[in-house]
TINU-296354 format. One record per atom (N, C-alpha, C, O): residue number from 1; residue in three letters; atom name; x, y, z. Coordinates in steps of 0.02 Angstrom, whole numbers, plus 50000, padded with zeros to 5 digits. Example, Ala and Ser with C-alpha at 12.3 -4.5 7.8 and 13.67 -1.06 7.14 Angstrom:
2
+-----+---------+-------+-------+-------+-------+
: num : residuo : atomo :    c1 :    c2 :    c3 :
+-----+---------+-------+-------+-------+-------+
:   1 :     Ala :     N : 50660 : 49716 : 50390 :
:   1 :     Ala :    CA : 50615 : 49775 : 50390 :
:   1 :     Ala :     C : 50660 : 49835 : 50390 :
:   1 :     Ala :     O : 50712 : 49834 : 50423 :
:   2 :     Ser :     N : 50642 : 49888 : 50354 :
:   2 :     Ser :    CA : 50684 : 49947 : 50357 :
:   2 :     Ser :     C : 50645 : 50002 : 50394 :
:   2 :     Ser :     O : 50670 : 50057 : 50402 :
+-----+---------+-------+-------+-------+-------+
% end
This chain:
76
+-----+---------+-------+-------+-------+-------+
: num : residuo : atomo :    c1 :    c2 :    c3 :
+-----+---------+-------+-------+-------+-------+
:   1 :     Met :     N : 50582 : 43997 : 48319 :
:   1 :     Met :    CA : 50542 : 44057 : 48310 :
:   1 :     Met :     C : 50536 : 44092 : 48378 :
:   1 :     Met :     O : 50519 : 44061 : 48428 :
:   2 :     Asn :     N : 50551 : 44155 : 48379 :
:   2 :     Asn :    CA : 50545 : 44195 : 48440 :
:   2 :     Asn :     C : 50478 : 44230 : 48441 :
:   2 :     Asn :     O : 50454 : 44255 : 48390 :
:   3 :     Val :     N : 50449 : 44233 : 48500 :
:   3 :     Val :    CA : 50385 : 44267 : 48509 :
:   3 :     Val :     C : 50398 : 44328 : 48552 :
:   3 :     Val :     O : 50433 : 44323 : 48603 :
:   4 :     Ala :     N : 50371 : 44385 : 48532 :
:   4 :     Ala :    CA : 50380 : 44446 : 48571 :
:   4 :     Ala :     C : 50346 : 44438 : 48638 :
:   4 :     Ala :     O : 50291 : 44412 : 48643 :
:   5 :     Ala :     N : 50380 : 44461 : 48691 :
:   5 :     Ala :    CA : 50353 : 44457 : 48758 :
:   5 :     Ala :     C : 50294 : 44504 : 48766 :
:   5 :     Ala :     O : 50245 : 44487 : 48799 :
:   6 :     Ser :     N : 50297 : 44561 : 48735 :
:   6 :     Ser :    CA : 50241 : 44608 : 48738 :
:   6 :     Ser :     C : 50240 : 44649 : 48674 :
:   6 :     Ser :     O : 50291 : 44664 : 48645 :
:   7 :     Val :     N : 50181 : 44665 : 48655 :
:   7 :     Val :    CA : 50172 : 44705 : 48595 :
:   7 :     Val :     C : 50152 : 44776 : 48616 :
:   7 :     Val :     O : 50104 : 44783 : 48655 :
:   8 :     Pro :     N : 50186 : 44828 : 48592 :
:   8 :     Pro :    CA : 50166 : 44895 : 48612 :
:   8 :     Pro :     C : 50096 : 44912 : 48586 :
:   8 :     Pro :     O : 50078 : 44895 : 48530 :
:   9 :     Val :     N : 50058 : 44945 : 48629 :
:   9 :     Val :    CA : 49990 : 44965 : 48611 :
:   9 :     Val :     C : 49993 : 45035 : 48582 :
:   9 :     Val :     O : 50020 : 45081 : 48613 :
:  10 :     Ile :     N : 49966 : 45043 : 48523 :
:  10 :     Ile :    CA : 49966 : 45107 : 48490 :
:  10 :     Ile :     C : 49894 : 45132 : 48486 :
:  10 :     Ile :     O : 49850 : 45096 : 48463 :
:  11 :     Asp :     N : 49883 : 45192 : 48510 :
:  11 :     Asp :    CA : 49817 : 45223 : 48509 :
:  11 :     Asp :     C : 49795 : 45234 : 48437 :
:  11 :     Asp :     O : 49828 : 45272 : 48401 :
:  12 :     Leu :     N : 49741 : 45203 : 48416 :
:  12 :     Leu :    CA : 49718 : 45209 : 48347 :
:  12 :     Leu :     C : 49697 : 45281 : 48332 :
:  12 :     Leu :     O : 49704 : 45304 : 48275 :
:  13 :     Thr :     N : 49673 : 45316 : 48383 :
:  13 :     Thr :    CA : 49654 : 45386 : 48371 :
:  13 :     Thr :     C : 49715 : 45427 : 48353 :
:  13 :     Thr :     O : 49712 : 45469 : 48309 :
:  14 :     Ala :     N : 49771 : 45415 : 48387 :
:  14 :     Ala :    CA : 49833 : 45452 : 48372 :
:  14 :     Ala :     C : 49856 : 45434 : 48301 :
:  14 :     Ala :     O : 49879 : 45477 : 48264 :
:  15 :     Gln :     N : 49852 : 45372 : 48282 :
:  15 :     Gln :    CA : 49871 : 45351 : 48214 :
:  15 :     Gln :     C : 49827 : 45387 : 48163 :
:  15 :     Gln :     O : 49852 : 45409 : 48111 :
:  16 :     Asn :     N : 49763 : 45392 : 48175 :
:  16 :     Asn :    CA : 49719 : 45426 : 48129 :
:  16 :     Asn :     C : 49735 : 45500 : 48125 :
:  16 :     Asn :     O : 49733 : 45529 : 48070 :
:  17 :     Leu :     N : 49752 : 45531 : 48181 :
:  17 :     Leu :    CA : 49771 : 45601 : 48181 :
:  17 :     Leu :     C : 49835 : 45612 : 48139 :
:  17 :     Leu :     O : 49840 : 45660 : 48100 :
:  18 :     Val :     N : 49883 : 45568 : 48149 :
:  18 :     Val :    CA : 49947 : 45574 : 48112 :
:  18 :     Val :     C : 49933 : 45564 : 48038 :
:  18 :     Val :     O : 49959 : 45601 : 47996 :
:  19 :     Ser :     N : 49894 : 45515 : 48021 :
:  19 :     Ser :    CA : 49877 : 45501 : 47951 :
:  19 :     Ser :     C : 49844 : 45562 : 47920 :
:  19 :     Ser :     O : 49859 : 45581 : 47863 :
:  20 :     Ser :     N : 49798 : 45592 : 47956 :
:  20 :     Ser :    CA : 49764 : 45651 : 47931 :
:  20 :     Ser :     C : 49812 : 45709 : 47921 :
:  20 :     Ser :     O : 49808 : 45745 : 47871 :
:  21 :     Ala :     N : 49858 : 45719 : 47969 :
:  21 :     Ala :    CA : 49905 : 45774 : 47965 :
:  21 :     Ala :     C : 49953 : 45764 : 47906 :
:  21 :     Ala :     O : 49974 : 45813 : 47875 :
:  22 :     Leu :     N : 49970 : 45703 : 47891 :
:  22 :     Leu :    CA : 50016 : 45688 : 47836 :
:  22 :     Leu :     C : 49982 : 45682 : 47768 :
:  22 :     Leu :     O : 50016 : 45678 : 47717 :
:  23 :     Ser :     N : 49916 : 45682 : 47769 :
:  23 :     Ser :    CA : 49879 : 45673 : 47706 :
:  23 :     Ser :     C : 49890 : 45731 : 47656 :
:  23 :     Ser :     O : 49878 : 45724 : 47597 :
:  24 :     Lys :     N : 49913 : 45787 : 47682 :
:  24 :     Lys :    CA : 49926 : 45846 : 47639 :
:  24 :     Lys :     C : 49993 : 45841 : 47602 :
:  24 :     Lys :     O : 50007 : 45882 : 47559 :
:  25 :     Phe :     N : 50033 : 45793 : 47620 :
:  25 :     Phe :    CA : 50099 : 45784 : 47591 :
:  25 :     Phe :     C : 50099 : 45728 : 47541 :
:  25 :     Phe :     O : 50056 : 45684 : 47542 :
:  26 :     Arg :     N : 50149 : 45729 : 47496 :
:  26 :     Arg :    CA : 50156 : 45676 : 47446 :
:  26 :     Arg :     C : 50225 : 45644 : 47454 :
:  26 :     Arg :     O : 50268 : 45670 : 47490 :
:  27 :     Ala :     N : 50234 : 45587 : 47422 :
:  27 :     Ala :    CA : 50299 : 45554 : 47423 :
:  27 :     Ala :     C : 50353 : 45603 : 47401 :
:  27 :     Ala :     O : 50344 : 45640 : 47353 :
:  28 :     Gly :     N : 50408 : 45603 : 47436 :
:  28 :     Gly :    CA : 50463 : 45648 : 47421 :
:  28 :     Gly :     C : 50461 : 45715 : 47456 :
:  28 :     Gly :     O : 50510 : 45751 : 47457 :
:  29 :     Asp :     N : 50403 : 45732 : 47485 :
:  29 :     Asp :    CA : 50398 : 45795 : 47522 :
:  29 :     Asp :     C : 50434 : 45791 : 47589 :
:  29 :     Asp :     O : 50449 : 45737 : 47614 :
:  30 :     Thr :     N : 50449 : 45849 : 47617 :
:  30 :     Thr :    CA : 50481 : 45853 : 47682 :
:  30 :     Thr :     C : 50428 : 45872 : 47734 :
:  30 :     Thr :     O : 50391 : 45920 : 47725 :
:  31 :     Val :     N : 50425 : 45834 : 47789 :
:  31 :     Val :    CA : 50376 : 45845 : 47841 :
:  31 :     Val :     C : 50410 : 45876 : 47901 :
:  31 :     Val :     O : 50460 : 45849 : 47926 :
:  32 :     Ser :     N : 50385 : 45931 : 47926 :
:  32 :     Ser :    CA : 50408 : 45963 : 47987 :
:  32 :     Ser :     C : 50372 : 45932 : 48046 :
:  32 :     Ser :     O : 50311 : 45931 : 48048 :
:  33 :     Thr :     N : 50411 : 45908 : 48096 :
:  33 :     Thr :    CA : 50379 : 45880 : 48155 :
:  33 :     Thr :     C : 50340 : 45933 : 48192 :
:  33 :     Thr :     O : 50287 : 45918 : 48221 :
:  34 :     Arg :     N : 50364 : 45995 : 48193 :
:  34 :     Arg :    CA : 50329 : 46049 : 48227 :
:  34 :     Arg :     C : 50262 : 46062 : 48194 :
:  34 :     Arg :     O : 50211 : 46069 : 48228 :
:  35 :     Ala :     N : 50261 : 46066 : 48127 :
:  35 :     Ala :    CA : 50199 : 46080 : 48090 :
:  35 :     Ala :     C : 50150 : 46022 : 48100 :
:  35 :     Ala :     O : 50090 : 46033 : 48109 :
:  36 :     Ala :     N : 50175 : 45960 : 48098 :
:  36 :     Ala :    CA : 50132 : 45903 : 48105 :
:  36 :     Ala :     C : 50102 : 45900 : 48176 :
:  36 :     Ala :     O : 50042 : 45887 : 48184 :
:  37 :     Leu :     N : 50143 : 45913 : 48226 :
:  37 :     Leu :    CA : 50118 : 45915 : 48295 :
:  37 :     Leu :     C : 50066 : 45970 : 48305 :
:  37 :     Leu :     O : 50015 : 45959 : 48337 :
:  38 :     Asp :     N : 50079 : 46028 : 48277 :
:  38 :     Asp :    CA : 50032 : 46084 : 48282 :
:  38 :     Asp :     C : 49965 : 46064 : 48249 :
:  38 :     Asp :     O : 49912 : 46078 : 48277 :
:  39 :     Ala :     N : 49968 : 46032 : 48192 :
:  39 :     Ala :    CA : 49907 : 46011 : 48157 :
:  39 :     Ala :     C : 49868 : 45960 : 48198 :
:  39 :     Ala :     O : 49807 : 45963 : 48202 :
:  40 :     Ile :     N : 49904 : 45913 : 48227 :
:  40 :     Ile :    CA : 49872 : 45861 : 48269 :
:  40 :     Ile :     C : 49840 : 45893 : 48329 :
:  40 :     Ile :     O : 49783 : 45876 : 48346 :
:  41 :     Arg :     N : 49875 : 45938 : 48362 :
:  41 :     Arg :    CA : 49846 : 45971 : 48422 :
:  41 :     Arg :     C : 49786 : 46015 : 48405 :
:  41 :     Arg :     O : 49740 : 46022 : 48446 :
:  42 :     Arg :     N : 49786 : 46045 : 48345 :
:  42 :     Arg :    CA : 49727 : 46084 : 48323 :
:  42 :     Arg :     C : 49668 : 46038 : 48308 :
:  42 :     Arg :     O : 49611 : 46055 : 48325 :
:  43 :     Met :     N : 49681 : 45980 : 48276 :
:  43 :     Met :    CA : 49628 : 45934 : 48258 :
:  43 :     Met :     C : 49595 : 45904 : 48320 :
:  43 :     Met :     O : 49535 : 45894 : 48322 :
:  44 :     Asn :     N : 49637 : 45889 : 48371 :
:  44 :     Asn :    CA : 49611 : 45857 : 48432 :
:  44 :     Asn :     C : 49648 : 45884 : 48492 :
:  44 :     Asn :     O : 49697 : 45854 : 48514 :
:  45 :     Pro :     N : 49626 : 45940 : 48519 :
:  45 :     Pro :    CA : 49660 : 45969 : 48578 :
:  45 :     Pro :     C : 49659 : 45923 : 48640 :
:  45 :     Pro :     O : 49699 : 45932 : 48686 :
:  46 :     Ala :     N : 49614 : 45875 : 48640 :
:  46 :     Ala :    CA : 49608 : 45828 : 48697 :
:  46 :     Ala :     C : 49656 : 45769 : 48691 :
:  46 :     Ala :     O : 49656 : 45725 : 48734 :
:  47 :     Cys :     N : 49695 : 45766 : 48638 :
:  47 :     Cys :    CA : 49742 : 45710 : 48628 :
:  47 :     Cys :     C : 49791 : 45708 : 48687 :
:  47 :     Cys :     O : 49824 : 45757 : 48701 :
:  48 :     Val :     N : 49795 : 45650 : 48720 :
:  48 :     Val :    CA : 49837 : 45644 : 48780 :
:  48 :     Val :     C : 49906 : 45615 : 48765 :
:  48 :     Val :     O : 49947 : 45609 : 48810 :
:  49 :     Asp :     N : 49918 : 45597 : 48703 :
:  49 :     Asp :    CA : 49983 : 45569 : 48684 :
:  49 :     Asp :     C : 50037 : 45623 : 48689 :
:  49 :     Asp :     O : 50025 : 45681 : 48672 :
:  50 :     Ser :     N : 50095 : 45604 : 48713 :
:  50 :     Ser :    CA : 50151 : 45652 : 48719 :
:  50 :     Ser :     C : 50177 : 45670 : 48651 :
:  50 :     Ser :     O : 50166 : 45634 : 48602 :
:  51 :     Asp :     N : 50212 : 45726 : 48647 :
:  51 :     Asp :    CA : 50243 : 45748 : 48585 :
:  51 :     Asp :     C : 50291 : 45694 : 48559 :
:  51 :     Asp :     O : 50293 : 45680 : 48499 :
:  52 :     Asp :     N : 50329 : 45663 : 48605 :
:  52 :     Asp :    CA : 50378 : 45612 : 48585 :
:  52 :     Asp :     C : 50342 : 45552 : 48554 :
:  52 :     Asp :     O : 50365 : 45525 : 48503 :
:  53 :     Asp :     N : 50286 : 45531 : 48583 :
:  53 :     Asp :    CA : 50249 : 45475 : 48555 :
:  53 :     Asp :     C : 50221 : 45493 : 48486 :
:  53 :     Asp :     O : 50223 : 45452 : 48440 :
:  54 :     Leu :     N : 50195 : 45553 : 48479 :
:  54 :     Leu :    CA : 50168 : 45574 : 48415 :
:  54 :     Leu :     C : 50223 : 45580 : 48362 :
:  54 :     Leu :     O : 50213 : 45561 : 48305 :
:  55 :     Val :     N : 50280 : 45607 : 48382 :
:  55 :     Val :    CA : 50335 : 45613 : 48335 :
:  55 :     Val :     C : 50357 : 45544 : 48310 :
:  55 :     Val :     O : 50373 : 45535 : 48251 :
:  56 :     Glu :     N : 50357 : 45495 : 48354 :
:  56 :     Glu :    CA : 50374 : 45427 : 48334 :
:  56 :     Glu :     C : 50325 : 45402 : 48280 :
:  56 :     Glu :     O : 50345 : 45372 : 48231 :
:  57 :     Leu :     N : 50261 : 45415 : 48291 :
:  57 :     Leu :    CA : 50211 : 45394 : 48242 :
:  57 :     Leu :     C : 50218 : 45433 : 48177 :
:  57 :     Leu :     O : 50209 : 45406 : 48122 :
:  58 :     Ile :     N : 50234 : 45498 : 48183 :
:  58 :     Ile :    CA : 50244 : 45540 : 48123 :
:  58 :     Ile :     C : 50301 : 45512 : 48082 :
:  58 :     Ile :     O : 50296 : 45505 : 48021 :
:  59 :     Val :     N : 50356 : 45497 : 48114 :
:  59 :     Val :    CA : 50416 : 45472 : 48080 :
:  59 :     Val :     C : 50400 : 45405 : 48046 :
:  59 :     Val :     O : 50417 : 45395 : 47987 :
:  60 :     Met :     N : 50370 : 45360 : 48082 :
:  60 :     Met :    CA : 50354 : 45294 : 48053 :
:  60 :     Met :     C : 50309 : 45302 : 47991 :
:  60 :     Met :     O : 50320 : 45270 : 47940 :
:  61 :     Ala :     N : 50258 : 45344 : 47997 :
:  61 :     Ala :    CA : 50211 : 45352 : 47941 :
:  61 :     Ala :     C : 50244 : 45388 : 47883 :
:  61 :     Ala :     O : 50234 : 45369 : 47826 :
:  62 :     Ala :     N : 50283 : 45439 : 47898 :
:  62 :     Ala :    CA : 50315 : 45478 : 47845 :
:  62 :     Ala :     C : 50366 : 45436 : 47806 :
:  62 :     Ala :     O : 50367 : 45438 : 47744 :
:  63 :     Ile :     N : 50406 : 45398 : 47842 :
:  63 :     Ile :    CA : 50456 : 45356 : 47809 :
:  63 :     Ile :     C : 50421 : 45303 : 47767 :
:  63 :     Ile :     O : 50443 : 45287 : 47712 :
:  64 :     Gly :     N : 50367 : 45276 : 47793 :
:  64 :     Gly :    CA : 50328 : 45226 : 47756 :
:  64 :     Gly :     C : 50301 : 45253 : 47691 :
:  64 :     Gly :     O : 50288 : 45216 : 47643 :
:  65 :     Lys :     N : 50291 : 45319 : 47689 :
:  65 :     Lys :    CA : 50265 : 45352 : 47627 :
:  65 :     Lys :     C : 50321 : 45387 : 47589 :
:  65 :     Lys :     O : 50308 : 45429 : 47547 :
:  66 :     Thr :     N : 50383 : 45369 : 47604 :
:  66 :     Thr :    CA : 50444 : 45397 : 47572 :
:  66 :     Thr :     C : 50448 : 45473 : 47575 :
:  66 :     Thr :     O : 50464 : 45506 : 47526 :
:  67 :     Met :     N : 50433 : 45499 : 47635 :
:  67 :     Met :    CA : 50439 : 45571 : 47648 :
:  67 :     Met :     C : 50501 : 45582 : 47691 :
:  67 :     Met :     O : 50521 : 45538 : 47728 :
:  68 :     Ala :     N : 50529 : 45640 : 47685 :
:  68 :     Ala :    CA : 50585 : 45659 : 47730 :
:  68 :     Ala :     C : 50555 : 45693 : 47792 :
:  68 :     Ala :     O : 50501 : 45721 : 47790 :
:  69 :     Val :     N : 50592 : 45689 : 47848 :
:  69 :     Val :    CA : 50568 : 45718 : 47910 :
:  69 :     Val :     C : 50618 : 45768 : 47937 :
:  69 :     Val :     O : 50678 : 45754 : 47939 :
:  70 :     Val :     N : 50593 : 45827 : 47956 :
:  70 :     Val :    CA : 50635 : 45877 : 47988 :
:  70 :     Val :     C : 50616 : 45880 : 48062 :
:  70 :     Val :     O : 50558 : 45893 : 48078 :
:  71 :     Phe :     N : 50663 : 45868 : 48105 :
:  71 :     Phe :    CA : 50650 : 45866 : 48178 :
:  71 :     Phe :     C : 50659 : 45937 : 48205 :
:  71 :     Phe :     O : 50713 : 45955 : 48228 :
:  72 :     Asp :     N : 50606 : 45977 : 48202 :
:  72 :     Asp :    CA : 50610 : 46046 : 48223 :
:  72 :     Asp :     C : 50560 : 46062 : 48278 :
:  72 :     Asp :     O : 50541 : 46120 : 48286 :
:  73 :     His :     N : 50537 : 46012 : 48315 :
:  73 :     His :    CA : 50484 : 46022 : 48364 :
:  73 :     His :     C : 50508 : 46039 : 48435 :
:  73 :     His :     O : 50469 : 46063 : 48476 :
:  74 :     Arg :     N : 50570 : 46029 : 48449 :
:  74 :     Arg :    CA : 50595 : 46041 : 48517 :
:  74 :     Arg :     C : 50609 : 46115 : 48529 :
:  74 :     Arg :     O : 50633 : 46150 : 48485 :
:  75 :     Lys :     N : 50592 : 46136 : 48590 :
:  75 :     Lys :    CA : 50608 : 46204 : 48610 :
:  75 :     Lys :     C : 50678 : 46207 : 48636 :
:  75 :     Lys :     O : 50701 : 46161 : 48670 :
:  76 :     Gln :     N : 50713 : 46260 : 48620 :
:  76 :     Gln :    CA : 50784 : 46264 : 48641 :
:  76 :     Gln :     C : 50791 : 46304 : 48704 :
:  76 :     Gln :     O : 50847 : 46312 : 48728 :
+-----+---------+-------+-------+-------+-------+
% end
């Protein structure tokens, strides 16, 4: 049996924000990373998590709820 050397720490506040942002969607819906990030930033402007960290949480949560994800958050 292998034991992980370190376990990543996930901010529960960020998880709650992501869960709240995705609560408006249902299984099979498509989630825009830009819209989800905008919703999270509006809910908690003081959130210090980076966009990349939040997108990772969005993707994990959305896939777990059988939602599709559109990666449209990056500026060109």
